[in-house]
N, C-alpha and C positions, 0 to 999 in steps of 0.2 A: 591506177592502170598503168601509168608510166614507170612506176617502181616495179611492178610486176614483170614489165617488158625489158627494161634496161638495167635495173639494179638486181642482178641475179643472186648476189650474195645475201641480200636482205628480202628478197621477194617473198620467202616463205612466211615472214613476219606479217605481210599484208594479205596473205592468201586466205580465202574462206576456210572456216573451221573444218568443213567437210573434206577439203582437199588436204589439209594438215593431217587429218585422220587418216586419209587414204596413203599419203606418203609414208606415215609412221607404221601402219598395220597392213598395207596391202589390201588384198581381196579379203582377208579375215576380219577386216574392220568394216566391211559393207554390211549395212543393216537394211533389210527389205522395208519398204514403206508399208505401214499398217493403217488400215481403215477401221473405224469402229464398226462392230457388227450391228446392222440394221434389221430389226425384227418387224415385219409387217404384220399386224393382227387383222384378219378379215373383218370388215365392217358389218353392222347389222344388215345392210343392203346386200352385201356379198353373200351372206349366209341364208338370206330369205328368197333371193331372186330365182325366178323360174318362169317357164313359159305359161300360157293360159291353162293348158292340160295339166301341167304339174300342180298349178295352184288349186285347180278343181280337186285333184286327187288328194292334196293335202288337207283341203277343208273337208272332204269326206272322211278322212281319217280322224281329224279333230272332233268332228260331230259324232262319229260312230263310237269313240272311247271317251267322249266328255264326262260320263258318269261311271266309267269303268276303267280306271287307270291300270288296275292289274291285268285287265284284258289286253291293254296295249303293250305289256311286256312281251307277251306271246308274238304279237305283231312285230315288235322291234327285232326279235330274234330271227323272224322270217325275213325281215328287210336285210339284216347283216348278212344272212346265208345267201341272200339273192345278190348281194353286192360282191361277195367273194365266197366261193363254194368251199374254200379251206376252212371257213369257220363251221365247225360241227359240234354235235352232242350238247346242244344248250339244254340246260334244265332251269326251270324257274324256281325261285325261292319262295317258300311259303309266305303268304301275306302278313302273318303274324310273327314270323321270324326274320323279317327282312333286316339285314344288317347293313344296308347301304348298297347292296347289289341286287338288282332285280332278276338277274340270271347269271348263271356261270356255264362256261363252255370251253372250247379248245380252238386253237388255230393250228391246223396240221400242215407240216411241210414234208412233202414227199419227194423221193428221187424220181417218181414216175415209173420205176420198175416194180417187180413183185418179190424181190429178194429181201430188201432191208425194211424194217419197221419205220413209219414216219415219226418225225418229231413232232410232239404235241405240246403246245404252250398254253398254259392256263390263261383264260381271260375273264374278266367280270364286267358285266353289262349293266348300265343304269339307263332307263328309258323315261323320257319326259314328254308326255303328250300336251304341249303348251300351245296357246293362241300366239299370234305373231307379235302381240304387244307384251308377252311374259318371257323374259329371258332366263336362261340357266345362269345362275349367279354363283358367287364364290362359295357360298354355304353349301349348295348342292354338289359343286365340284369338289370342294374339300372333303365332303361326306364319302364321294367315291374313292378319292386319293387315299383317304385314311384307312379304307378297307382292302386296298390292294395288297396282297400277300407278295412275299419274296419270289422273284422270277415269274410275276404275273403282270399283265398289262390290263388296262380298263378301256371300255367304250362307252362314251357319253352320246346317246342318241336322243335327238329332240326334234320335234316338228316345228320348233321355233329357231332361236339362235343363242349363242353363248355371249354374255356380255364382255366388254373389253377387258375389265379387270380380271375376271375368272380365266379368260382365254390367255391373257398375257402371263398369268401366273404359271399356267401349264406349260407354255412355251419357254419362258425364261428360266424356270426352275427344272426344266427337262423331265417332267413326269411322263411316264409312259402311257399317255391317254390318246386314244384315237377319238377325234370329235366328229360326229356325223350330224349335220343340220338339215334345215328343210330344203335347201337347194340340192343337197346330196340325195335326199330321199326321193325327190322329184326325178332326178336323174337315174336313180336305181330302178324305180318303177318303170321309166321310159324304156330303159335297157331290157326290161323283162315283159315288154308288151302290155304293161298295165296302165290303163287310161281311164278317163271319166266314164266310159261306157262299161267297163268290167271291174272297176275298183271295188264296188260293193259286193260282187260276187267273190272276189279274192278275199275280202275282209270276213265274209261269212265262212269261207273254207278255213281260214285261220282260226276262227273262233271255234268251229267244230273240231278241228284237230286239237285245240288246246283243251277243249272240254273233255275229249276222250283221253287225253294224257292225264287231266286232273282226276278223272274217275279212276284211272289205273292207279294213280299214287294213293288215292284214297283207300282203295281196296287193299293196296299193299301195306298201308299204314295200319289199317284195321286188323289184318292177319298177323302182323307183328305184335300188335297189342294184345290179340287174343292169345298167341303163342306164350306171352309173358304171364298170362293169368292161369295157364294150365300147369 
């Protein structure tokens, strides 16, 4: 300390390295402090937590589609559309042609005016109607990721949660996947006035709508097949 104060000719020799660098390079030598990026992965509790009404609705959904996983896919597209009305035009993939995507649709971005066409971004949805003790794991997530085309993003929707490793890979590798878990679904239903008193009626309406659409596609497929025979 005394050398720095009284021995000016040699003071730089005893100065801290940071000061020597500043004297030599000035402001151009200043380097901002860098902190490592900390990624917080939502816990199982975070992804499952809900109020009593939300938990009742989730249990209704799980029981309703317990033996009908393909039926849940229509329910999942309905939930996503209720979450954000910009999700549009979902079509379900055929059960025997499922390539890792349960439905495909678009996310529409509009100016709000009537002049210019909206921008439609392709999205692929994977739906998992799981109990709370059954997580979406790396295998299921990788399956969706591998099927996403160029300039397309994915949606993983589950009535359960995504395990730590699968979630971590999505975040750290920057995959364009929107994750929707049990707590999100409960919130979406609440925002759309769906509760334990009317959730069963809503599910029935989803099933009827899906059945009508399925019948339409069946008729359309039969017509195409018949035209090829002529």
